[in-house]
Backbone bond lengths (Angstrom), bond angles and torsions (degrees), N, CA, C in turn:
res aa  C-N    CA-C-N  psi(-1)  N-CA   C-N-CA  omega(-1)  CA-C   N-CA-C  phi
1 X - - - 1.471 - - 1.578 105.72 -
2 X 1.293 116.47 130.61 1.468 124.70 179.66 1.599 108.32 -66.23
3 X 1.294 113.65 145.32 1.434 120.75 -178.78 1.526 108.88 -111.39
4 X 1.329 116.35 132.89 1.452 122.78 177.59 1.546 108.41 -120.07
5 X 1.345 116.31 134.73 1.420 121.96 173.72 1.519 107.34 -108.90
6 X 1.355 115.62 134.62 1.398 122.55 -178.99 1.501 114.57 -127.16
7 X 1.280 116.83 130.45 1.495 125.05 171.50 1.511 105.35 -116.52
8 X 1.337 117.02 106.24 1.440 121.33 -176.85 1.516 108.56 -143.83
9 X 1.288 113.74 114.94 1.500 119.12 -176.96 1.505 113.13 -74.78
10 X 1.330 118.40 -27.95 1.452 121.09 -176.97 1.524 108.97 -81.02
11 X 1.338 116.01 109.34 1.494 119.96 -167.75 1.588 108.28 -64.24
12 X 1.332 116.50 -39.40 1.482 117.27 -177.26 1.519 110.25 -60.73
13 X 1.296 117.67 -53.35 1.487 119.30 -179.50 1.483 111.61 -66.04
14 X 1.350 118.47 -32.59 1.502 119.31 175.74 1.499 109.87 -60.74
15 X 1.351 118.29 -45.12 1.453 119.49 -177.84 1.574 110.00 -69.58
16 X 1.297 119.23 -38.18 1.487 122.73 177.28 1.541 108.07 -58.48
17 X 1.263 115.81 -50.81 1.495 122.11 -176.58 1.513 110.68 -65.37
18 X 1.347 115.30 -44.88 1.476 118.10 176.22 1.465 114.25 -57.86
19 X 1.355 115.76 -47.37 1.492 120.07 -177.19 1.501 109.41 -68.34
20 X 1.329 120.14 -31.61 1.453 121.84 178.02 1.536 114.33 -71.16
21 X 1.293 114.99 -29.71 1.469 119.90 -175.72 1.520 115.96 -103.12
22 X 1.320 118.54 -18.01 1.489 121.43 -168.96 1.542 112.74 -68.14
23 X 1.318 120.99 -21.97 1.405 120.63 179.31 1.648 112.35 -79.21
24 X 1.301 113.11 -17.91 1.521 119.56 -177.62 1.534 111.17 -106.49
25 X 1.356 117.23 -30.69 1.465 123.08 -168.27 1.523 110.06 -132.97
26 X 1.355 115.48 155.06 1.464 120.33 166.95 1.517 107.03 -82.36
27 X 1.292 115.82 125.57 1.461 122.32 -179.78 1.483 111.02 -109.17
28 X 1.312 117.87 126.02 1.482 123.02 174.67 1.524 105.00 -115.35
29 X 1.327 116.04 132.31 1.475 121.30 -178.65 1.508 109.98 -109.66
30 X 1.347 114.04 124.89 1.473 118.38 176.52 1.490 110.73 -93.58
31 X 1.283 116.39 139.58 1.498 120.38 -178.74 1.521 112.27 -85.42
32 X 1.376 117.99 -24.25 1.414 120.43 179.00 1.524 111.18 -158.08
33 X 1.272 119.96 -173.24 1.447 121.99 -173.73 1.542 110.37 -69.05
34 X 1.372 118.06 -39.33 1.456 121.13 178.34 1.544 110.69 -61.50
35 X 1.303 116.55 -46.20 1.446 120.71 -179.45 1.546 109.10 -66.23
36 X 1.341 118.34 -35.20 1.415 123.75 177.83 1.538 109.69 -58.24
37 X 1.320 115.10 -51.35 1.478 119.08 -175.00 1.568 108.89 -69.86
38 X 1.248 117.81 -31.30 1.490 119.63 176.44 1.577 109.90 -67.37
39 X 1.314 115.55 -44.38 1.474 120.20 177.78 1.536 112.65 -62.80
40 X 1.346 115.52 -38.59 1.465 119.26 178.76 1.508 109.11 -63.35
41 X 1.294 117.07 -42.47 1.493 121.88 -177.87 1.520 111.23 -71.65
42 X 1.279 118.61 -42.73 1.446 121.76 -175.17 1.474 115.07 -83.59
43 X 1.327 120.72 -43.36 1.420 123.64 -174.70 1.491 117.47 -91.16
44 X 1.326 115.19 -15.24 1.502 122.59 176.75 1.562 109.52 49.89
45 X 1.314 118.18 63.07 1.470 121.53 -174.09 1.527 111.36 -69.79
46 X 1.309 114.83 166.45 1.514 123.50 177.60 1.549 110.02 -92.67
47 X 1.364 116.74 -18.28 1.456 119.65 -177.39 1.533 108.94 -156.25
48 X 1.322 114.40 149.65 1.510 119.56 175.06 1.527 107.46 -122.31
49 X 1.336 115.60 124.59 1.452 121.35 169.90 1.540 106.99 -100.07
50 X 1.341 117.65 122.60 1.428 122.06 -169.54 1.517 110.79 -127.79
51 X 1.297 118.16 123.26 1.456 124.61 177.83 1.546 109.65 -66.15
52 X 1.344 116.65 114.69 1.443 121.63 -179.58 1.553 113.34 -69.99
53 X 1.284 114.90 -15.50 1.468 119.65 -177.33 1.540 110.83 -115.33
54 X 1.337 114.53 34.41 1.468 121.61 179.96 1.558 109.37 -56.80
55 X 1.220 118.64 111.72 1.524 123.77 -170.78 1.526 112.81 -63.93
56 X 1.282 120.33 -34.07 1.464 122.89 -173.88 1.520 112.42 -60.99
57 X 1.283 114.51 -26.11 1.522 118.22 -179.67 1.549 110.58 -67.84
58 X 1.330 115.77 -30.62 1.494 118.63 175.72 1.506 112.59 -63.30
59 X 1.284 117.35 -25.27 1.480 123.52 -174.78 1.518 112.99 -89.82
60 X 1.341 118.90 -22.53 1.466 118.90 -175.78 1.530 112.74 -118.25
61 X 1.322 117.59 7.42 1.440 116.06 175.29 1.557 116.95 89.69
62 X 1.341 113.70 -7.35 1.432 116.66 -177.83 1.557 108.51 -91.95
63 X 1.302 115.21 174.69 1.437 120.19 178.69 1.538 111.47 -138.59
64 X 1.341 114.75 155.71 1.411 117.82 -179.62 1.503 110.05 -65.89
65 X 1.304 119.16 -32.12 1.495 121.12 -179.49 1.516 109.39 -65.96
66 X 1.325 119.30 -37.56 1.469 121.88 173.92 1.513 112.89 -64.50
67 X 1.362 113.93 -37.53 1.496 116.48 176.43 1.464 111.58 -65.80
68 X 1.380 118.58 -42.78 1.464 120.59 177.69 1.547 110.68 -59.87
69 X 1.321 115.95 -43.38 1.531 117.26 176.73 1.473 110.34 -61.30
70 X 1.281 122.25 -44.33 1.439 123.95 179.85 1.519 112.50 -61.96
71 X 1.316 116.44 -45.58 1.489 120.06 177.31 1.509 111.75 -62.13
72 X 1.308 116.03 -43.17 1.536 118.19 -178.58 1.538 110.50 -68.37
73 X 1.369 116.03 -32.06 1.447 116.40 177.23 1.566 111.68 -65.54
74 X 1.380 111.97 -41.00 1.419 116.45 -174.76 1.537 113.60 -84.13
75 X 1.329 117.75 -33.82 1.486 123.62 -176.63 1.526 105.33 -126.42
76 X 1.330 116.61 76.84 1.469 121.78 -173.96 1.513 113.22 -52.47
77 X 1.317 119.10 -42.61 1.434 120.72 -169.42 1.547 114.77 -96.55
78 X 1.346 114.85 7.42 1.471 119.13 178.20 1.528 109.89 -81.49
79 X 1.309 117.36 116.02 1.439 118.86 177.34 1.594 109.82 -69.24
80 X 1.323 113.74 135.44 1.436 118.82 177.08 1.494 109.47 -116.93
81 X 1.308 116.90 119.48 1.474 123.85 177.09 1.511 108.84 -108.97
82 X 1.339 115.90 116.80 1.466 118.34 -175.03 1.580 108.73 -90.56
83 X 1.323 114.81 149.84 1.461 122.72 179.72 1.538 105.62 -107.58
84 X 1.309 114.76 118.95 1.453 121.65 -177.23 1.558 110.76 -117.96
85 X 1.368 111.39 161.05 1.507 117.25 172.90 1.558 105.36 -79.38
86 X 1.348 114.36 150.61 1.410 119.40 -172.81 1.617 114.00 -57.55
87 X 1.281 115.64 -30.64 1.460 117.79 -179.08 1.490 115.61 -84.44
88 X 1.383 115.26 -2.49 1.511 118.46 -172.11 1.499 113.32 -113.62
89 X 1.325 118.82 45.46 1.468 121.43 179.51 1.522 111.76 -58.53
90 X 1.358 115.33 -29.32 1.442 118.85 179.44 1.539 110.37 -62.24
91 X 1.330 119.11 -33.22 1.442 124.31 177.37 1.519 107.54 -61.46
92 X 1.322 116.39 -47.28 1.478 121.15 -179.02 1.582 110.89 -58.88
93 X 1.325 115.23 -41.17 1.417 120.85 178.38 1.567 112.76 -62.10
94 X 1.342 113.47 -44.46 1.465 119.36 -178.68 1.569 108.80 -66.01
95 X 1.341 117.82 -40.47 1.446 118.71 177.48 1.459 113.32 -68.31
96 X 1.328 118.45 -32.09 1.497 123.80 175.22 1.530 106.89 -63.42
97 X 1.308 120.75 -38.75 1.403 123.47 178.95 1.555 110.66 -67.88
98 X 1.278 117.34 -28.02 1.431 122.73 -179.46 1.538 113.28 -88.07
99 X 1.373 116.76 -4.90 1.447 116.70 173.66 1.521 112.54 131.53
100 X 1.295 120.03 -12.70 1.470 121.50 -179.17 1.513 108.07 -66.34
101 X 1.308 117.30 152.40 1.474 122.59 -174.41 1.536 110.82 -97.23
102 X 1.324 116.54 10.60 1.472 120.28 177.13 1.536 107.41 142.83
103 X 1.376 113.34 -174.65 1.393 121.17 -178.08 1.513 110.30 -151.74
104 X 1.327 114.70 155.05 1.434 124.41 174.38 1.529 110.22 -127.61
105 X 1.289 115.09 149.43 1.460 120.42 179.45 1.568 107.47 -76.46
106 X 1.318 116.16 147.07 1.435 122.46 -179.42 1.560 109.58 -57.85
107 X 1.301 117.17 -30.60 1.456 121.90 178.99 1.499 115.88 -101.35
108 X 1.307 113.76 28.47 1.413 123.26 -176.01 1.571 110.99 -57.19
109 X 1.299 116.20 143.04 1.462 122.00 177.92 1.549 104.36 -70.33
110 X 1.298 118.47 144.11 1.440 126.69 -176.56 1.517 110.38 -57.27
111 X 1.321 118.92 -46.28 1.450 122.25 -178.20 1.558 109.20 -64.25
112 X 1.328 117.01 -40.27 1.467 117.63 178.84 1.514 112.31 -67.62
113 X 1.284 117.66 -39.23 1.439 123.72 175.87 1.599 110.50 -57.10
114 X 1.319 112.62 -55.80 1.509 118.32 176.48 1.522 112.55 -54.28
115 X 1.317 117.32 -41.21 1.515 119.24 179.81 1.516 110.19 -65.49
116 X 1.354 118.76 -45.00 1.429 121.94 179.93 1.506 113.37 -61.33
117 X 1.364 116.87 -41.49 1.432 122.31 -177.93 1.524 107.30 -70.34
118 X 1.301 118.35 -45.52 1.464 121.38 -179.06 1.567 111.52 -61.73
119 X 1.347 115.09 -40.34 1.463 119.56 177.32 1.516 111.64 -62.94
120 X 1.314 117.57 -45.28 1.462 120.63 -179.40 1.525 111.51 -65.39
121 X 1.336 117.55 -40.46 1.455 122.49 -179.51 1.543 108.71 -67.70
122 X 1.327 119.27 -38.67 1.443 123.95 179.83 1.545 110.09 -64.94
123 X 1.362 116.08 -43.65 1.405 119.83 178.16 1.538 110.62 -60.50
124 X 1.330 114.39 -45.50 1.477 120.67 -179.86 1.503 110.93 -60.11
125 X 1.362 116.40 -46.72 1.456 121.74 179.50 1.538 111.71 -60.28
126 X 1.309 116.99 -43.63 1.453 123.41 179.53 1.551 109.54 -62.01
127 X 1.314 114.20 -45.60 1.482 120.10 179.67 1.551 110.65 -61.56
128 X 1.303 115.82 -47.79 1.431 120.15 -178.32 1.484 113.12 -65.41
129 X 1.334 116.63 -37.79 1.490 120.26 177.83 1.540 112.20 -66.79
130 X 1.330 117.81 -41.00 1.428 119.95 -177.44 1.525 111.27 -78.37
131 X 1.328 116.24 -27.00 1.481 119.03 -175.94 1.555 111.45 -89.90
132 X 1.305 118.44 -40.56 1.410 120.34 -165.49 1.553 115.76 -112.90
133 X 1.353 116.92 -21.02 1.431 116.40 179.61 1.531 109.85 -87.86
134 X 1.313 115.32 136.40 1.485 118.90 -178.41 1.527 110.46 -68.94
135 X 1.296 112.41 146.80 1.501 115.90 177.46 1.442 110.06 -73.39
136 X 1.363 118.10 163.73 1.410 122.64 177.27 1.567 113.51 -59.92
137 X 1.380 111.53 -36.38 1.504 116.82 -179.74 1.515 110.49 -62.57
138 X 1.279 116.91 -38.10 1.511 123.34 -178.91 1.470 110.05 -67.06
139 X 1.314 118.86 -29.86 1.429 122.90 -178.61 1.523 112.79 -81.90
140 X 1.297 116.07 -20.57 1.481 120.95 -176.65 1.520 112.45 -74.02
């Protein structure tokens, strides 16, 4: 079963997303950036859902875009799907330029969320299989 790590400050959308995904995936919820980095290192997830409006960054001078860059440098093949407010599509575009693999609206429909997650995980699986699994000829 694929593992997803989520850092989402908005409790309502966190619960909606969790309930939508928990029957298909193992969901780990990070309480803060430190816990997020620990979960990424220990659990080796297949996908990261990241709140683009994570409030604690405003207090310590960091930004979500810097976090996305840091994660992508350290975990190249980990898809990062950001969670944005409906009126902030520009934020999703900026984060995509910084390395995020896309974004979903906080109020996303469940079917759309499942489709986006499935698509990203399928792309990752295809990439990993073609890049890292030995061909049958090499095994012969």
